[in-house]
N, C-alpha and C positions, 0 to 999 in steps of 0.2 A: 504494500500500500504506500502511496506517495506521501511524503511528509509535508505538512502544512507550513508555508513560509509567509508569515504576515507582511514582512518587508517587501517581498516580491509583489504581493497582492496590492499593497498600498501604492507602490510605484507604478504598477500596471494601470490602475484606475486613475491615478494622477495624470498619467500620460494619455489615457483614453478620452478624458475631457468630455466635450459635448456629444461625442459619438454615442455615449450611454443613453442620451435622450433620443437621438436620431434613429437608433436601431429599432425602436418600436413603431416608427412611421416610415421606414424605408420603402416598403411596398405593401400592397393590400393584404397579403398573407400575414404579414406582421401585425397589421391592424386587426385582423381576425383574432390572432393570439391575444392581443391586448384586451379586446372586448371579452374574451372568455375569462381572462383573469379578473376583469372588472365585475363580471356577473356575480362572482362569489363574494366580493366585497359588498355589492349592492344587496345581495340576498341576506347576508348575515350581520352586517354592522348596523348599529342603532345610533341616533344622533347624540345621545349622552355618553357614548363610549369614549374612553381615553385610550389612545392607540400609540404604540411604538412602531415606527417604520424603520426597520434595520436594513442597511444596505440600500438606502434610499436614492443614492445617486443624485442627479441634478433636479429631480422632482417630477418625473413623468407620472408616477403614481401618487405623489404627494398632492398634486393639484386635484386629482380625482378624489382622494381621501377627504380633502377639505370640503367637498360637496356633500359628504356623508356624515362627517363628525367635526366637532369644533375644538377637540383637544388632541393634538398630535405632537409627539416628540420625534424629531428626525435624527437618525444616527447613521454614520458611515465610517469606514476605516480610512477613507481617502479624504484628506483635507481639501483637495481640489474639488472633488465631487460635492463635499459639504458646502464649500464656498459658492459653487454654482447653484445649489439648492437655495441657499440663503439669498443669492442675487435674484433668482427667479421668483421668489416669494412675492415681493411687492408688484413685480411686472405682471404676474399671472393671478394675483388676487387671493393668494392663500396665506399671506403673512399673519393675518389675524387668527388663524387656526393653529399655528405652530407655537408651542410653548417655549421650545428651545431646540438648538442644534448641538449634537454631541458627537465628537470624534471618539470612536471606540472600536474595539475588536469584539465581534460577537462571541468569541470563545471565552471571554472574561468580561462580564458586564458588572461585576462587583465594583463598588466605588462609584458607579454611575447610576444604577437603578436598584431599588429595593425589591424584596420578594413580593410577588403578587401585585405589583404597582399598576399594571395595565389590564384593561378589559380585553384587549386583543393585541397581538403582535403580528405585523405584516412583514414578511420576509420574501418578497417577490423579486424576480429577476435572476435568481440563482446563487445568492450568497452561500447557501449551505453546500453548494457544489465545489466551492473554493477552499474549504477547510480540510479536505482529504481525511487524514487519520484522526482529526480532532472533531469529527462530525457528531459523535455522541456527546462530547463536552459542550459543543456549540448548541445542540438541541436542548441539552439539560439547562443551559443558561436561558434560552428563549422561553422554556416552560417555567423556569424559576420566577421570571419577572411577570408572568401571566397570572392573573388571579385564578383561584380555584373555580372551575366551571367556565373559564374564559377560552377564547379561541386563538389558534395559531394558523395563519395563512402562509403557506410555503410554496415556493416555486423553485424547482431544480432542473438542471439540464438533463435531457433524456437521451439514453444511449441509442435505443432503436429508432427514436424519432429523429435524432441527428443523422443516423445512417440513412433513414428513409429520405430525408430532405436533401442530403448531399451524396447520394449513392455514387454518381459518376466520379466524384473526386476521390472516393476511397480506392477506386481501381487504378489510381495513379501512384498509390503507395506500395512499398514493398509488402509482400504478403505477411512476413513475420511481424512487421510493425502493425499492420492491420489487425492481426490476431492478438497481439499484445494489448491493443486498445480495447478490443471487444471482450477479451477475457477479464481484464482488470477494470474496465470502465474509465481508466485514467488517461487524460491528455496531459502529459507531463514533460519535464525536461528530457526524459528518456525517449520521447517521441516528437522531437522538434519539427520533423518533416511533415507532421500532420497538422500542427497548429502551435502558435505561440501564446494562445489563450489557455493556460493550464487549469484544468478543472476536472472534477469527477462527473461522469455521465451515469445517471442512475437508471436502473430497471424499476418498473413500478412495484414489483414484488419486494425488491430490495428496500425501497423507500418505505413501504408499508411496514416491513419488519423493523426498520430503524425506529419508526414512530411508536409502534406497539411495544418495542423493547424499552422505550423511554417512559412508558406508562400513559401515552396519549391515546385517546379514542379517535380513530379516523372516521370522520363524518362524510367526507367526499374525497374521491381520488379521481383525477381527470387529466386527460391530455390537454395541452393548450390549443391544439388544432389536430385535425385528422382528415376530414372530408376535403378541405380546401388546399391542402399542402402543395399539390402540384398543379393547381388550377389558377395561377396568377392572371393569365390572360382572360379567362372567363370572368374572374372577379371584376376586371376592368369594365366588362360589358354590363354588369348589373349594379355597379356602385352608385349610379345616379338614380336608381329605382328604390325608393325608401322601403316599399313593401317587400320587394325581392331581397334586399339586404337584411331586413329583419328576419325573414324566413330562413335565409342562409345561417344567420347567427343562432336562431332557435334550433335548427337541425344540428349545427356544429356543437353546441353546448350539450344537447342530448346525446349525440354520438360519442363525444369525448369521454363521457362517464361510463360508457359500456366497458366492461372488464377487458374485452378483446381489443379495445382501442386506446387504453390508457398509456401504452408505450409508443404511440404513433406520432405524437406531437414533439416539437422542438423542446418544450418544457413539460414537466409533470407538475400538476397543481395538487396540493393536499390541504384540506381543511380539517383540522383536528382540535379536539377539546381536551383541556386539562381536567383531570379528575377533580370533582367537587369536594 
């Protein structure tokens, strides 16, 4: 298992800058993924909830959270991402909903947040994929700061969904490298020819086992996308038809929760509840 390197992660996202915002709007397939993530926030969060957004980046989800709740603490390991989030807050109208911005490592939130401080913790975009061998510790910290009976919203990178989306590129790799990635789920310094974005790619069953081992109850496990993954050109033809777009999202959300589809999106989304 790859060793977590917080200094590498901090430097990577410092350099990544505004691309962390742009990746959710790059094309219509990404927009579908974003809407599936939002569905679960809209379904479960209540106006009075106090929310920790960990790995918040420049605020792509923060601005949406502020439409649902009015008490948000924004956290990230990257000072550059945190500064972008703070800079975007008045521009995009969510400054009034943010209590504070906190630079921290999700593997150790002590000294920053008390036990049971939040009604919900939102960890979208894949932060749990970057902590490798420290995943149990990170998850324990996320649950520690969630109140009993509170919710944890997780998004992790998907192994088979990434393969599904980028299948042709895998056939440009050495077979041994390919096999190492699939067997371990790790994009790491040992496989630089595959990607310089080092992270762990989860299988849905693996993520469920991790959550259940931590004592969390999984209320929903979903792909971020499955039906629309390879249909970018078709999405272009219906994007201007509001009724057709709503129907596409309705089908996508329903299909993504099917057990056979949970591994097919670029991300796996998990909604879990801390024991009361």
